[in-house]
C-alpha positions in Angstrom: -5.3 -51.6 29.2 -5.1 -52.7 26.0 -7.2 -49.0 24.4 -4.1 -47.5 25.6 -1.4 -49.1 23.8 -4.1 -47.9 20.5 -4.1 -43.8 21.2 -0.5 -44.1 21.6 0.5 -41.1 19.7 -2.4 -40.4 18.5 -1.1 -36.6 19.4 2.1 -36.6 17.6 -0.4 -37.9 14.1 -3.5 -34.7 15.2 -0.8 -32.0 15.6 1.1 -33.0 12.1 -2.9 -32.7 10.5 -3.4 -29.2 12.5 -0.3 -27.1 12.7 -0.1 -26.9 9.1 -3.6 -25.8 8.4 -3.1 -23.0 11.3 -0.1 -22.1 10.4 -1.4 -21.2 6.6 -4.4 -19.2 8.1 -2.2 -17.7 11.0 -0.2 -16.7 7.3 -2.8 -16.0 5.3 -4.2 -13.0 8.1 -0.8 -11.5 8.5 -0.8 -11.2 4.7 -3.9 -9.5 4.3 -3.8 -7.5 7.5 -0.5 -6.3 5.7 -2.3 -5.6 2.2 -5.0 -4.3 3.9 -2.1 -1.6 5.4 -0.1 -0.8 2.5 -3.8 -0.5 0.5 -4.5 2.2 3.1 -1.2 4.4 3.2 -0.9 4.0 -0.8 -4.6 5.2 -1.0 -3.8 8.2 2.0 -0.9 9.5 0.4 -2.2 10.2 -2.9 -5.3 12.0 -1.0 -2.9 13.7 1.2 -0.6 14.5 -2.0 -3.4 15.9 -4.2 -4.7 18.3 -1.6 -0.6 19.5 -1.0 -0.5 20.3 -4.4 -3.4 22.2 -4.3 -2.5 24.9 -1.5 0.0 27.5 -2.2 2.8 27.3 -0.4 6.2 29.4 0.2 8.1 26.5 -1.8 12.0 26.7 -3.0 10.7 26.8 -6.6 9.1 30.2 -6.4 11.3 31.8 -3.7 9.9 35.1 -1.9 6.2 34.8 -3.7 3.1 31.9 -3.2 2.7 29.3 -5.5 2.1 25.8 -5.7 4.1 22.7 -5.9 6.2 21.4 -8.2 5.6 18.0 -9.2 8.8 16.7 -7.8 7.7 18.8 -5.0 4.7 16.1 -4.5 6.4 13.5 -5.4 8.5 14.3 -2.1 6.1 14.9 -0.4 4.0 11.7 -0.7 6.7 9.0 -0.5 7.2 10.2 2.6 3.4 9.7 3.3 3.3 6.1 2.2 6.1 5.6 4.9 7.4 2.3 5.1 4.7 0.5 2.5 6.4 2.9 -0.2 5.3 4.0 -3.4 6.8 3.6 -6.7 5.1 5.3 -9.1 4.3 8.7 -8.6 2.7 11.1 -11.6 1.3 14.6 -10.4 -1.3 16.9 -12.8 0.5 19.5 -10.6 -1.8 23.5 -10.6 -1.6 26.5 -12.9 -4.2 28.2 -11.4 -6.8 28.4 -9.1 -10.3 26.2 -9.8 -7.4 23.8 -11.7 -8.4 20.0 -11.0 -5.3 18.3 -9.5 -4.9 14.5 -9.7 -1.9 11.9 -8.0 -1.6 9.2 -9.4 0.1 6.8 -7.0 1.3 2.9 -7.5 2.7 0.1 -5.7 3.6 -3.3 -7.0 2.9 -6.3 -3.7 6.5 -7.6 -2.5 7.2 -11.0 -3.9 6.2 -12.9 -1.0 2.7 -12.1 -2.1 3.5 -12.4 -6.0 4.2 -16.2 -6.0 0.8 -16.6 -3.9 -1.1 -14.2 -7.1 0.3 -16.1 -9.5 -1.1 -19.9 -8.1 -4.4 -17.6 -8.3 -3.5 -16.6 -11.9 -3.0 -13.1 -10.9 -0.3 -12.2 -12.7 2.1 -8.6 -11.3 -0.5 -7.5 -9.0 -0.2 -3.9 -8.5 -2.3 -1.5 -6.7 -3.1 1.4 -8.0 -4.2 4.9 -6.3 -5.7 8.1 -7.3 -6.6 11.6 -5.7 -8.3 14.8 -6.7 -8.8 18.2 -5.2 -9.3 21.5 -6.7 -6.2 24.1 -6.8 -7.1 26.5 -3.7 
């Protein structure tokens, strides 16, 4: 009978010790999944943008002829490809002739929630940059 009295409330103590650790692990896992998704989306958008810029299309900038997309058209395309993750800056070296190397550089800052974690570890302002390259066809 005295043994039961000694264990009274132990479940609450154990729960209060385990829940913060469990919550931290769940939040860290969700953050890593989001970061990997954002990295993949930004990298894919840069790669797709370079490929898009390397192919001649019928374009609003040169109606009736086939030409390479302008830098603004490539930027719009990249922003659409990044979807919900978004991109902040897109720098494009557009094609003007065949076999020219086209470079699309895309940058994205991490959201405010991740910036606070990065500040704790002294990482400064986390910025992800991806560059896609292709040759004009």
